[in-house]
PAZAPA-4460 file (N, C-alpha, C; in steps of 0.05 Angstrom, whole numbers, plus 32768, in hexadecimal, padded with zeros to 4 digits):
% residues 329
    n_x    n_y    n_z   ca_x   ca_y   ca_z    c_x    c_y    c_z   seq   type   mol
   88EB   89DD   8723   88D0   89CF   8722   88BE   89E5   8711     1      M     A
   88B0   89D5   86FC   889F   89E5   86EA   8886   89E8   86F8     2      L     A
   8880   89DD   870D   8865   89E2   8714   8867   89E4   8736     3      H     A
   8855   89EE   8745   8856   89F0   8761   885A   89D9   8770     4      S     A
   8867   89E0   8786   886B   89C4   8799   884F   89C1   87A4     5      R     A
   883D   89CE   87A6   8824   89C6   87AF   8816   89AB   87A4     6      K     A
   881E   89A9   878A   8819   8994   8779   881F   8977   878B     7      L     A
   883C   8976   878F   8847   8965   879B   883C   8960   87BB     8      Q     A
   8835   8974   87C2   8829   8974   87DE   8811   8961   87E0     9      Y     A
   87FC   8970   87CF   87E4   8961   87CE   87E4   8946   87C5    10      I     A
   87F5   893F   87B2   87F9   8920   87AB   8804   8911   87C3    11      N     A
   8814   891A   87D3   8820   8909   87E7   880A   8905   8800    12      E     A
   87F9   891B   8800   87E4   891A   8815   87D1   8901   880E    13      I     A
   87CA   88FD   87F2   87B9   88EE   87EB   87C4   88D0   87EF    14      V     A
   87DC   88CE   87EC   87EA   88B8   87EE   87ED   88AC   8809    15      R     A
   87F2   88BF   881D   87F6   88BC   883A   87DA   88BC   884B    16      C     A
   87C7   88CB   8842   87AF   88CB   884D   87AE   88E2   8866    17      G     A
   87C4   88EE   886A   87C1   8905   887F   87D5   891B   887A    18      S     A
   87D5   892C   8886   87E7   8942   887F   8802   893D   888F    19      I     A
   87FC   8934   88AD   8817   892D   88B6   8826   891A   88AF    20      R     A
   8821   8905   88A1   8833   88EE   8892   883B   88FA   887E    21      K     A
   882C   890A   886D   8833   8917   8854   884B   8927   8856    22      A     A
   8849   8935   886C   885F   894C   8878   8876   893D   887D    23      A     A
   8873   8926   888B   888A   8916   8896   8897   890E   8879    24      A     A
   888A   8905   886A   8897   88F6   884E   88AA   890C   8844    25      R     A
   8895   8925   883C   88A2   893A   8831   88BA   894A   883D    26      L     A
   88BB   8942   8857   88D0   8951   8865   88CC   896D   8868    27      N     A
   88B2   8976   886E   88A8   898E   8872   8898   8991   888C    28      V     A
   8890   89AE   8897   887C   89B0   88A8   8861   89AA   88A0    29      A     A
   8857   89A0   88B2   8831   899D   88AF   8824   89B1   88A7    30      S     A
   882F   89C8   88B4   8820   89E1   88B0   8825   89ED   8891    31      S     A
   883D   89EA   8888   8846   89EB   886A   8832   89DF   8858    32      A     A
   882F   89C3   885C   881E   89B4   8849   87FF   89C0   884C    33      V     A
   87FA   89C0   8865   87DD   89CE   8869   87D6   89E6   885A    34      N     A
   87EB   89FA   885D   87E8   8A14   884E   87E6   8A12   882D    35      R     A
   87F6   89FC   8822   87F3   89F5   8806   87D1   89EB   8803    36      Q     A
   87CA   89DE   8810   87B0   89CE   880C   879A   89EA   880D    37      I     A
   879D   89F9   8820   878B   8A12   8823   878C   8A26   880C    38      L     A
   87A7   8A23   8803   87AB   8A39   87EC   879F   8A2E   87D0    39      A     A
   879E   8A13   87CD   8797   8A05   87B6   8775   8A06   87B7    40      L     A
   8769   8A04   87D1   8750   8A03   87D0   8741   8A1E   87CD    41      E     A
   8752   8A34   87D1   8748   8A4B   87CE   874B   8A53   87B2    42      E     A
   8761   8A4B   87A5   8763   8A4A   878A   874C   8A3F   8776    43      E     A
   8745   8A28   8780   8731   8A18   8776   8718   8A23   877E    44      L     A
   8714   8A2D   878F   86F4   8A35   879A   86E7   8A1F   87A5    45      G     A
   86F8   8A09   87AD   86E8   89F1   87B6   86F7   89DE   87C7    46      A     A
   86ED   89D2   87DF   8700   89C1   87ED   870C   89AA   87DB    47      P     A
   8721   89A0   87DF   872D   898A   87CE   872F   896F   87E5    48      I     A
   872E   8976   8800   872F   8961   8812   8716   8961   8827    49      F     A
   870C   894E   882D   86F8   894E   8845   870B   8946   885D    50      E     A
   8705   8958   8873   871A   8955   888C   8704   8943   889D    51      R     A
   8714   892C   88A5   8707   8911   88B3   8717   8913   88CE    52      L     A
   870B   8906   88E4   871D   8901   88FD   8739   88F4   88F9    53      P     A
   873B   88E0   88E5   874F   88D2   88E1   875A   88D2   88C7    54      R     A
   875C   88F1   88BD   876A   88F3   88A5   875C   8907   8894    55      G     A
   875F   8904   8875   8757   8913   8865   874A   8904   884F    56      L     A
   8733   8908   8840   8729   88F9   882B   8722   890F   8815    57      R     A
   8729   8907   87FD   8722   8914   87E6   8704   891A   87E1    58      L     A
   8701   8932   87DA   86EA   893A   87D2   86E4   8936   87B3    59      T     A
   86CE   8937   87A9   86C9   8934   878E   86DE   8947   877E    60      A     A
   86E1   8961   8781   86F2   8976   877A   870B   8969   877C    61      A     A
   8713   8960   8793   872D   8956   8796   8734   8940   8785    62      G     A
   8724   892E   877E   872C   8914   8770   8732   8920   8756    63      E     A
   8723   8932   8749   8728   8940   872A   8745   8951   8730    64      L     A
   8747   895D   8745   8762   8968   874C   877A   8956   874C    65      C     A
   8775   8941   8758   878B   892F   875B   8793   8920   8744    66      V     A
   877F   891C   8736   8783   890E   8719   8795   8924   8707    67      E     A
   878C   893C   8705   879B   894E   86FA   87B5   894F   8702    68      H     A
   87BB   8954   8720   87D9   8957   872B   87E8   8942   8722    69      I     A
   87DF   8924   8724   87F2   890E   871C   87F8   890C   8701    70      R     A
   87E1   8918   86EF   87ED   891C   86D5   8804   892F   86CE    71      D     A
   8801   8946   86DA   8818   895C   86DC   8831   894E   86E4    72      V     A
   882E   8941   86FE   884A   8939   8706   8856   8921   86F7    73      L     A
   8845   8911   86E9   884D   88FC   86DA   8858   8908   86BF    74      K     A
   884E   891B   86B3   8854   892A   869C   8872   8936   86A0    75      N     A
   8874   8943   86BC   888D   894F   86C2   88A7   8937   86C4    76      Y     A
   88A2   891F   86D0   88AF   890F   86D3   88B9   8901   86B5    77      E     A
   88A7   8903   86A3   88B1   88FD   8688   88C0   890E   867A    78      K     A
   88B7   892C   8681   88CD   893F   8676   88E7   893B   8681    79      L     A
   88E7   8936   869C   8905   8936   86A5   8911   891C   8697    80      E     A
   8904   8906   8692   8910   88ED   8684   8917   88F5   866D    81      S     A
   8909   8904   865C   8915   890A   8642   8928   891C   8641    82      R     A
   892C   8932   8657   8943   8942   8653   8959   8932   8659    83      I     A
   8955   8920   866D   8971   890C   8674   8977   88FE   865C    84      R     A
   8962   88F6   864B   8967   88E3   8638   8977   88F7   861F    85      G     A
   8975   890F   8620   8986   891E   860D   89A2   891B   8614    86      L     A
   89A9   891B   862F   89C2   8919   8637   89CF   8900   863C    87      K     A
   89BC   88EB   8640   89C7   88D0   8646   89B1   88BB   863C    88      M     A
   89B3   88B2   861F   89A6   88A1   8611   899B   8887   8623    89      P     A
   8983   8881   8620   8974   886C   862A   8970   8870   864D    90      Q     A
   8976   8885   8657   8972   888B   866F   8951   8890   8676    91      A     A
   894B   8886   868C   892D   888F   8692   8927   8881   86A7    92      G     A
   890D   8880   86B3   8900   886F   86C5   88E4   8863   86BC    93      K     A
   88E7   8848   86C4   88CB   8837   86C0   88BE   882E   86D7    94      V     A
   88A3   883A   86D9   8895   8831   86F5   887E   8819   86EC    95      T     A
   8882   8805   86FA   8872   87EE   86F1   8863   87E3   870C    96      L     A
   884B   87DB   870A   883C   87CB   8721   8833   87B1   8714    97      V     A
   8837   879B   871F   8832   8782   871F   8827   8770   8736    98      T     A
   881F   8757   8734   881A   8749   874D   8831   873D   875D    99      T     A
   882C   8734   8770   8843   8728   8785   884E   8711   8778   100      V     A
   883B   8702   8768   8840   86E6   875E   8859   86ED   8745   101      G     A
   8851   86FF   8737   8864   8703   871E   887C   8713   8728   102      L     A
   887C   8720   873B   888F   8732   8748   88A1   871D   8752   103      A     A
   889E   8708   875D   88AC   86F2   8766   88B4   86DC   8755   104      S     A
   88A4   86DD   8741   88A8   86C5   8729   88BC   86CD   8712   105      G     A
   88AC   86D2   86F9   88C1   86D6   86E4   88CD   86F4   86E3   106      P     A
   88C5   8707   86F4   88CA   8724   86EA   88E5   8726   86F2   107      L     A
   88EF   871D   870E   890F   8722   870F   8922   871E   8700   108      P     A
   8920   8707   86F2   8932   8704   86DD   8933   8717   86C3   109      Q     A
   8919   871C   86BB   8916   8729   86A6   8920   874A   86AC   110      I     A
   8917   8750   86CA   8924   876B   86CB   8941   876D   86D0   111      L     A
   894A   8756   86D7   8969   8759   86DB   8976   875A   86C0   112      A     A
   896B   8744   86AB   897B   874A   8690   8973   8768   8682   113      R     A
   895E   8774   868A   8957   878F   867C   896E   87A3   868A   114      F     A
   896E   879F   86A1   897B   87B7   86B1   899B   87B3   86A9   115      L     A
   89A3   879C   86A1   89BF   8796   8698   89C3   87A1   867D   116      E     A
   89B0   87A1   866C   89B1   87AB   8653   89A9   87C7   8650   117      A     A
   899E   87D0   865F   8998   87ED   8667   899D   87F6   8680   118      H     A
   89B4   87FA   8685   89BD   8804   86A1   89B3   8821   86AC   119      P     A
   89AF   8832   8699   89A7   884D   869F   8988   8851   86A0   120      R     A
   897D   883A   869F   8962   883A   86A7   895B   8830   86C5   121      V     A
   8949   8841   86D0   8940   8838   86EC   8921   882A   86E9   122      R     A
   8920   881A   86FA   8904   880D   86FF   88F9   880B   8718   123      I     A
   88E2   8816   871A   88D1   8818   8733   88BA   8802   8733   124      Q     A
   88BA   87EF   8743   88A6   87D9   8742   8899   87D6   875D   125      L     A
   887F   87D7   875A   886E   87CF   8770   885A   87BB   8770   126      R     A
   8859   87AA   8785   8844   8795   8782   882A   8799   8790   127      N     A
   8815   8794   8782   87F8   8798   878C   87EA   8781   878A   128      D     A
   87D2   877A   8799   87C4   8766   8799   87B6   8765   8778   129      G     A
   87B0   874D   8772   87A1   8746   8756   878B   875C   8753   130      G     A
   877D   8763   8766   8766   8774   8762   876C   8791   875C   131      S     A
   8785   8799   8767   8788   87B4   8767   87A1   87B9   8757   132      T     A
   87A8   87AA   8746   87C1   87AE   8735   87BD   87C4   871D   133      T     A
   87A0   87C8   871B   8797   87DB   8706   879A   87F7   8710   134      I     A
   8795   87FB   8727   8795   8814   8734   87A8   8828   872D   135      N     A
   87BF   8820   8734   87D5   8834   8732   87DA   883D   8717   136      P     A
   87D3   882D   8707   87D3   8835   86E4   87C3   8847   86DE   137      V     A
   87A5   8844   86E9   8792   8855   86E6   8797   8874   86F1   138      L     A
   87A6   8875   8706   87A6   888D   8717   87C2   8899   8708   139      T     A
   87D3   888C   86FA   87E8   889A   86F5   8801   8894   8701   140      G     A
   8802   8888   8716   8816   8882   8729   882C   8871   871F   141      E     A
   8822   885E   870B   8839   8851   86FF   8834   884F   86DD   142      V     A
   8847   884A   86D3   8843   8847   86B4   8833   8831   86AA   143      D     A
   883A   8819   86B1   8830   8803   86A7   8829   87ED   86BB   144      I     A
   881C   87DB   86B3   8810   87C8   86C9   8812   87AC   86BC   145      G     A
   8819   8795   86C8   8818   877B   86C0   8808   8768   86D5   146      L     A
   87F3   875A   86CF   87E5   874E   86DF   87D2   873D   86D0   147      G     A
   87C3   8728   86E4   87B0   8717   86DD   8795   871D   86DB   148      F     A
   8785   8714   86C8   8766   871A   86C9   8761   8735   86CE   149      N     A
   876D   8749   86BE   8768   8766   86BC   8750   876B   86AD   150      I     A
   8738   8776   86B6   8724   8778   86A6   872B   878F   868F   151      P     A
   8719   8794   867C   8719   87A8   866D   870E   87C1   867D   152      A     A
   871B   87D7   867C   871A   87EA   868D   871C   880A   867C   153      T     A
   8705   881A   867E   870E   8832   8671   8720   883E   867D   154      P     A
   8732   884F   866A   8749   885B   8675   8768   884A   8670   155      G     A
   8761   882F   8668   8776   881A   866D   8777   8812   864F   156      I     A
   8791   8811   8645   8797   87FF   862B   87A8   87EA   862B   157      R     A
   87A4   87D3   861D   87AE   87B7   861F   87C7   87BE   860A   158      T     A
   87E2   87B6   8616   87F7   87B2   8609   8800   8793   85FD   159      L     A
   87F4   8785   860D   87F9   876C   8607   87ED   8759   8617   160      A     A
   87DF   8741   860E   87D1   872D   861D   87DE   870F   861A   161      N     A
   87DF   8701   8631   87EE   86E8   8631   87DB   86D7   863F   162      F     A
   87CC   86C2   8632   87BC   86AD   8647   87CA   869B   864C   163      D     A
   87CC   869A   8667   87E0   8681   8670   87CD   866B   8682   164      I     A
   87CD   8651   867E   87BC   863D   8685   87C3   8637   86A4   165      P     A
   87AF   8634   86B2   87AC   8628   86CD   87B6   860C   86CC   166      V     A
   87C6   8605   86DE   87CE   85E5   86DF   87D3   85DD   86FD   167      G     A
   87DA   85C9   86FD   87DB   85C0   8719   87FD   85C2   8723   168      V     A
   87FD   85C8   873E   8819   85C9   874D   881C   85B4   8762   169      V     A
   8837   85A9   8763   8836   858E   876D   8852   8590   877B   170      L     A
   8857   8582   8795   8871   8585   879D   8883   856C   878C   171      P     A
   889C   856C   8789   88AA   855C   8777   88A9   8542   877E   172      P     A
   88A4   8537   8798   889E   8518   879D   8885   850F   879A   173      G     A
   8870   851E   8792   8857   8513   878C   8856   84FE   877A   174      H     A
   8846   84EE   8779   8843   84D5   8765   8837   84E5   874D   175      P     A
   8828   84F8   874B   881E   8504   8734   8832   8514   8723   176      L     A
   8843   851C   8733   885D   852E   8726   886E   851B   8713   177      S     A
   886C   84FE   8715   887C   84EF   8703   886F   84E8   86EB   178      H     A
   8856   84EA   86EA   8848   84E6   86D0   884D   84F6   86BB   179      E     A
   884D   84EC   86A1   8854   84FD   8686   8838   8509   867D   180      A     A
   883B   8525   8674   8826   852D   8666   8812   8539   8679   181      G     A
   87F9   8540   866C   87E7   8554   867E   87DA   8541   8695   182      P     A
   87D1   854E   86AB   87C7   8544   86BF   87A5   853F   86BF   183      I     A
   879D   852B   86C6   877E   852F   86C9   8771   853A   86E2   184      D     A
   8760   854C   86E6   8759   8559   86FF   8748   8549   870B   185      L     A
   8740   8530   8702   8733   8518   8712   8746   850E   8727   186      V     A
   875E   850D   871D   8772   8506   8730   877B   8517   8745   187      D     A
   877E   8533   873B   8781   8546   874E   8772   8548   8765   188      V     A
   8754   8549   875F   8742   8553   8774   873F   853B   8788   189      V     A
   874D   8524   8783   874F   850E   879A   8760   8515   87AD   190      Q     A
   8774   8527   87A6   878B   8532   87BB   877E   8548   87CA   191      E     A
   878F   854E   87E0   878C   8563   87F3   878E   857D   87DD   192      R     A
   8780   8590   87E1   8784   85A6   87D0   8780   85C2   87DF   193      L     A
   8793   85D5   87DD   8794   85F0   87E3   878F   8600   87CB   194      V     A
   8777   8615   87CC   8773   8622   87B5   876E   863E   87B8   195      L     A
   876A   864E   87A6   8768   866A   87A8   874D   8671   87B5   196      A     A
   874C   8681   87C3   8736   868C   87D2   871B   868E   87C0   197      Q     A
   8705   8685   87CC   86EB   8687   87BC   86E5   86A7   87B3   198      S     A
   86DC   86AD   879D   86D6   86C6   8796   86ED   86D5   8784   199      G     A
   8706   86CB   8786   871E   86D4   8779   871A   86CE   875C   200      T     A
   8726   86E3   874A   8728   86D9   872E   8734   86BD   8725   201      S     A
   874B   86B6   8737   875A   86A0   872F   8746   8686   8737   202      L     A
   873B   8689   8751   8725   8673   8759   8710   866D   8746   203      R     A
   8706   8687   873A   86F1   8683   8722   86FD   8675   870D   204      N     A
   8710   8677   8703   871A   8667   86EF   871F   864B   86F7   205      I     A
   8726   8644   8711   872F   8628   871B   870F   861B   871A   206      I     A
   86FB   8627   8727   86E0   8620   8726   86D9   8615   870D   207      D     A
   86DC   8626   86FB   86D7   861F   86DF   86E3   8601   86D6   208      L     A
   86F8   8601   86DB   8706   85E9   86D4   86FD   85CF   86E6   209      A     A
   86FA   85D5   86FC   86F0   85BE   8710   86D1   85BA   870B   210      L     A
   86C2   85C8   86FD   86A3   85C3   86FA   869F   85A9   86EC   211      A     A
   86A7   85A4   86DA   86A2   8587   86CC   86AA   856D   86D9   212      P     A
   86BD   8573   86F2   86C7   855C   86FF   86B4   8550   870F   213      V     A
   86AD   8534   870B   8697   8524   8717   869C   851F   8737   214      P     A
   86AE   852E   8743   86B3   852B   8760   86B1   8544   876E   215      L     A
   86AC   8545   878B   86AB   855B   879A   86C7   8566   879D   216      P     A
   86CC   857E   8798   86E4   858D   87A3   86E0   859E   87BB   217      V     A
   86F0   8594   87D0   86EF   859F   87ED   870E   85A9   87F4   218      E     A
   8717   85BF   87EF   8732   85C8   87F0   8735   85C8   8812   219      P     A
   8750   85C3   881D   8753   85C2   8835   875C   85DF   883E   220      V     A
   8760   85EF   882B   8766   860A   8835   875E   861A   881C   221      L     A
   8755   8634   8822   8750   8647   880D   8761   8661   8814   222      E     A
   876E   8669   8803   877B   8689   8808   877E   8699   87F2   223      T     A
   8784   86AF   87F5   8788   86C3   87DC   87AC   86C7   87DA   224      N     A
   87B9   86B6   87E7   87D7   86B8   87E8   87DF   86A2   87D9   225      S     A
   87E9   86A9   87C0   87F4   8694   87B2   8813   8689   87BF   226      S     A
   8820   869A   87CB   8838   8691   87DB   8831   867C   87F0   227      E     A
   8819   8681   8801   8811   866E   880F   880D   864F   8803   228      L     A
   87FD   8651   87EF   87F7   863A   87DB   8813   862D   87D6   229      M     A
   8824   8639   87CC   883D   8630   87C1   884B   8623   87D8   230      K     A
   884D   8631   87F3   885B   8627   8809   884E   860F   8815   231      Q     A
   8832   860B   8811   8829   85F5   881C   882C   85DB   8806   232      L     A
   882D   85E2   87F4   8833   85C9   87D9   8850   85C5   87E0   233      V     A
   885F   85D7   87E7   887E   85CF   87E8   8882   85BC   8804   234      K     A
   8872   85BE   8817   8875   85AB   8831   8860   8592   8829   235      C     A
   8858   8593   8814   8845   8578   880F   882B   8574   881C   236      G     A
   8822   858B   8823   8807   858F   8833   87F2   858B   8821   237      A     A
   87F8   8594   8804   87E2   8592   87F2   87E6   859B   87D7   238      A     A
   87DA   8597   87C2   87E1   85A0   87A9   87CD   85B9   87A4   239      L     A
   87D0   85C7   878F   87C3   85DE   8785   87C5   85E0   876A   240      T     A
   87B5   85F7   8761   87B0   8601   8743   87BB   861F   8742   241      L     A
   87D2   861F   8731   87D4   863C   8729   87E1   863A   870E   242      L     A
   87EB   8655   8706   87F8   8655   86E8   8814   8650   86EC   243      N     A
   8824   864A   86D8   883F   8640   86DB   884E   8658   86E0   244      P     A
   8844   8673   86D7   8857   8686   86E1   8856   868B   86FF   245      L     A
   8844   8683   8710   8840   8688   872A   8853   8678   8737   246      D     A
   885E   865F   8729   8874   8651   8738   888C   864A   8726   247      V     A
   8890   865D   8711   88A9   8658   8701   88C2   8654   8711   248      I     A
   88C8   8665   8722   88DD   8667   8733   88E0   864E   8741   249      A     A
   88CC   8645   874F   88CE   862D   8761   88D7   8611   874D   250      E     A
   88C6   8614   873A   88C9   8600   8727   88EB   85FD   871A   251      C     A
   88F6   8615   8713   890E   8612   870D   891F   860C   8722   252      R     A
   8918   8610   873B   892A   8608   8752   8929   85E8   8758   253      A     A
   890F   85DE   874F   890B   85C2   8750   88FD   85BD   8770   254      G     A
   88F2   85D6   877B   88DE   85D5   878E   88C0   85CE   8788   255      E     A
   88B8   85D5   8770   88A0   85CD   8768   889E   85C2   874C   256      L     A
   8886   85B6   874B   8883   85AB   872B   8867   85B7   8721   257      V     A
   8869   85BC   870C   884D   85C7   86FF   8847   85AF   86E9   258      F     A
   882D   85A9   86E6   8825   8599   86D3   880A   85A3   86C7   259      R     A
   880B   85A3   86AA   87F3   85B0   86A0   87D9   859B   869E   260      P     A
   87BF   85A6   869B   87AC   8594   869C   87A6   858D   8681   261      L     A
   8791   8575   8681   8788   856C   866B   877C   8580   865A   262      L     A
   877F   8582   863D   8775   8598   8628   8758   859F   862F   263      E     A
   8745   858E   8634   8729   8590   8638   8729   859F   8653   264      G     A
   8739   859B   8665   8737   85A8   8680   8745   85C5   8684   265      Q     A
   8752   85CA   866E   8761   85E8   8674   8751   85FC   8673   266      L     A
   875B   8612   8682   8750   8628   8686   8769   863B   868B   267      R     A
   8764   8654   8680   8776   8667   8681   8777   867F   868E   268      H     A
   878D   8686   869A   878B   869F   86AB   8798   86B9   8698   269      Q     A
   878D   86CA   8691   8793   86DF   8680   87A7   86F4   868D   270      P     A
   87C0   86F7   8681   87D5   870A   868C   87D6   8723   8679   271      M     A
   87D2   873B   8682   87D1   8751   8672   87EA   8765   867C   272      K     A
   87F4   8772   8665   8808   8789   8668   87F7   87A3   865B   273      L     A
   87F7   87B5   866E   87E3   87CD   8669   87EE   87E6   8674   274      F     A
   87E1   87FC   8667   87E9   8817   8672   87D2   8828   866D   275      A     A
   87D5   8843   8676   87C0   8856   8673   87BE   885C   8657   276      R     A
   87A1   885F   8651   8796   885E   8633   87A6   887A   8628   277      A     A
   87A2   888F   8637   87AA   88AC   862A   87C5   88B3   8634   278      R     A
   87D7   88A1   863A   87F1   88AE   864B   8806   88A0   8633   279      A     A
   8813   88AB   8624   8826   88A2   8613   8842   8896   8627   280      P     A
   884F   8881   861D   8862   8878   862C   887B   8882   861F   281      L     A
   888C   888D   8638   88A7   8899   862F   88BA   8884   8621   282      D     A
   88D3   888E   861C   88E5   8879   8610   88EC   8860   861F   283      A     A
   88F4   886D   8636   88FD   8856   8646   88E6   883F   864D   284      A     A
   88D0   8845   8650   88B9   8835   8655   88B1   8827   8638   285      T     A
   88B3   8834   8623   88AB   8827   860C   88C0   880F   860A   286      S     A
   88DE   8818   860E   88F4   8804   860C   88EB   87ED   861E   287      L     A
   88E5   87F2   8634   88DE   87D8   8648   88CA   87CB   863F   288      F     A
   88B4   87D5   8637   889C   87C8   862E   88A3   87B4   8618   289      V     A
   88B1   87C1   8606   88B9   87B1   85F0   88C4   8794   85FB   290      E     A
   88D8   879B   860B   88ED   8787   8613   88DB   8773   8622   291      Y     A
   88C9   877A   8632   88B9   876A   8646   88A9   8758   8637   292      L     A
   889A   8764   8622   8885   8756   8612   8896   873B   8605   293      M     A
   88AF   8744   85F6   88BE   872B   85EF   88C9   8719   8601   294      Q     A
   88CE   8722   8617   88D6   870F   862B   88BE   86FC   863A   295      E     A
   88A7   8707   8639   8891   86FB   8642   888A   86E2   862D   296      L     A
   888C   86EA   8612   8889   86DB   85FD   889A   86C0   85F9   297      L     A
   88B4   86C8   8602   88C9   86B5   8601   88C0   86A0   8619   298      V     A
   88B9   86AD   8630   88B3   869F   8645   889C   868B   863D   299      L     A
   8886   8691   8636   886E   8682   862C   8879   866A   8618   300      V     A
   888A   8676   8605   8898   865F   85F2   88A4   8646   8603   301      Q     A
   88B5   8653   8618   88C0   8640   862A   88B1   862E   8637   302      D     A
   889A   8639   8640   8884   8627   8652   8879   8612   863C   303      L     A
   8876   8618   8622   886A   8604   8611   887F   85F0   8610   304      Q     A
   889B   85F7   8609   88AB   85E2   8606   88AD   85CF   8619   305      S     A
   88A8   85D6   8637   88AB   85C7   864B   8890   85B9   8651   306      K     A
   887D   85BE   863E   8861   85B2   8645   884B   85BD   8655   307      G     A
   8857   85D5   8661   8843   85E0   8674   882B   85F0   8667   308      H     A
   8834   85F2   864A   881B   85FE   8639   8819   85E9   8620   309      I     A
   8802   85DD   861D   8802   85C7   860B   880F   85CA   85F1   310      P     A
   881B   85B6   85EA   882F   85B2   85D0   881B   85BA   85BC   311      A     A
   8828   85C4   85A5   8819   85C5   858B   880C   85E4   8589   312      G     A
   880C   85F1   85A0   8800   860F   859D   8817   8620   8598   313      E     A
   8814   8634   8588   882A   8647   8582   881E   865F   858D   314      K     A
   8836   8670   8598   882D   8689   85A5   8818   869A   8596   315      P     A
   8806   869E   859E   87F0   86B3   858D   87D5   86A0   858C   316      G     A
   87D9   8688   858C   87C1   8671   8586   87B1   8673   859F   317      E     A
   8798   8675   859D   8782   866D   85B5   878F   8687   85CF   318      R     A
   879E   869A   85CD   87A8   86A9   85E1   87C2   869E   85EB   319      G     A
   87CF   8686   85E3   87E9   8681   85ED   8800   8692   85E3   320      F     A
   8807   86AC   85EF   8817   86B8   85E5   8811   86D5   85E4   321      G     A
   881C   86E6   85D1   8816   86FF   85D5   8801   870B   85BD   322      L     A
   87EE   8719   85CD   87DC   8725   85B8   87D9   8741   85BC   323      R     A
   87E5   8753   85AA   87E3   876E   85AE   87CB   8779   85A7   324      E     A
   87C2   878E   85B6   87A5   8797   85B2   87A4   87B7   85B3   325      D     A
   879F   87C3   859E   87A2   87DD   859C   8789   87ED   85AA   326      D     A
   8773   87DB   85B1   875D   87EA   85BA   875F   87FE   85D2   327      Q     A
   8752   8811   85D2   8754   8822   85EA   873D   881F   85FA   328      R     A
   873C   880B   8612   8729   8802   861E   8719   8817   862D   329      E     A
***
C-alpha cells in the first residue's frame, strides 16, 4: 500500500457513521480505528469529526480531508487497475450508480453482453434514488452515473444525453392498448390513474403534459416508487405515465403495453450519463462508457421503430438520442 491505512479507516468511518461499525467492517479493533483518527487529527492540528451521542459527524476540516482521502484511494485503485492491465489486457473495474428503474430495465442485458465480451472487467453497480444518483459521482465513490433529470452541477461533466418521451403504460387487455398510433391524454385522464408523487421531477414533467387537458386530473394513488406503479397497472388497478425505458422489460415479456402521446402532448425525461469533471476515466471505464453509449443509442433507435418515440425523428434531432457534451459544468 502506497499510503497509510488510516485513510481507509477514515473513509470507512464516514461511510458507516460510527467507529464501532467501521471497525467491524474492517475487521479490526475499535481502539485501533480510534487511534488512527486521533493521530490524523494531531497531524492536521484540527478535529475532523464531531463526537455525537449517536455517532460521528464530519467537521468542515473533515469534509476537506475526506474529499482528499477519496481522491487518493480512487487514484490508487486506478494505479492497481493499470498495473493489472500491463499483465492482463482489458482488465479493470467499473463502478456505476444508476436508478432502480434503469437497473431493473435495460441495463441487465447491456451489462451481460459487455461482460461476455470483456470477461476480465469487473463491474460494481449501485442503485440510488433519482435525487441522489449524482452524489456518489461527486464524492468519487463511483466512476460514472446514469440517471434521469440530472441538473447541471459544478464538478460534473456530461458524457451523453438522451431525451426519452413520457407515455402511457397500460395492461395488455385494456381497450386503449389495442388502438394504433399515439394516444390522446384526454382519453387517458378519464381512466383511473396512479402517478409519480407530487414534487418529483417526473411528476413535474407529467404535470406539464397534463396542464392543457380540459379535464380534472385526480390520481387514485401517488407514489415515488415506479415499481409500485407498474405492479398496479399489471393488476388492472390503474394506468400510469412513465418513459419506455422504465417498462422495457415488462413490455418485452408481454406484461405491460407502452403507448406514446400525441405529438403536441409530448414531454421528455432527460437521461444523462455523467462523470466527475476533473477525474479522467481509466481504460476499463472508458471502454464501458463507449459501449454503453452505443447500446443506449441502439435502444433509442429500437424504441423509434416500435413507435414508442415518434416516427420520422432521427437520433440526435430534438434530443431523441445521443448528444455528446464536452462542457465542464
